[in-house]
N, C-alpha and C positions, 0 to 999 in steps of 0.2 A: 504494500499500501504507499501512497508516496502522495504527502500532504503539500500542496502549493497554497500560502496567502500572500494576498497584495494588501498593501497596506499605505499611506503616503504618510509624512513627516507630524502633518495635520492634522490625520484623522484624530478626536478622542477615543474612539471607539476602539481603533487597536494595539493599542497598550494591553492591555489585558486578554483579550485571546492570542496576543504574542506571547505573553508570560503564559498563559495555558500552553498552548502547544512547545513552547520550550521544556516547561514541566514532565509534558506527556511523553516527550523523545527522551527523556530521561529514564522515563519509567518502560517505555518500549524501542529499545535497538534498532531494531528491524525494520523501523518508519523511518522514511526519508521526507525531511520536512524542508521544502524550500520557500524563502520568504525574497518578496519582490515588491520594489517601492516604485510602484506605480506612478509616483511624483517625478522620474527622473526617467529620461528619453528612452534606455533600453528597456522600462521595468514598463513606462507606456505601451511602448510596441507590442509587448506580450500580452499584456492586460487587453488589449483592441485584440490581438488573435484570438484571445479566448474568451473574449468578449465579457470580459467585466467592467461593467458601468459603474460601481460602488463601492467602496471599502468601508469595512474589510471585506472581505472576499476570501472565504477560504474553498478551495477546490479540492476534491477526493477523489486521486485514481488508483485504480487497482488494473494491472497490464497495459496501460497505456491506455485506458478507456474512463470516461468520468463516470465516478457512480454518486456522487451526490455534489450539492453545492449549496454552505451556509452564509451568512451574512450577521449574525450574530455571536456570542461567547456563549451565550445559552443554548442554541439550535448546537453548538460544536461541540460544546461536552455531551448532552446529552446523548448525539450520536458516536460520540468515540468514547463513551466510557463504557459503551457495551463488550468493547475489544478489550 
């Protein structure tokens, strides 16, 4: 499973979900997590490619296929605590 979190430096809802994912990674070493700053040109290009229109956006992939997408810490916690 691979997680990709899109954030920006001015997003007030981004730090809590980023912190949650950093802690989650420490407990699940087999999970790959990518943090993308959509406020930077390269990150914005990736966000457009993935059709991300707001931050935070967490995309969960399994074998290169998107299986879930969330915009809040509560949604992400509810889904990821099942694993």
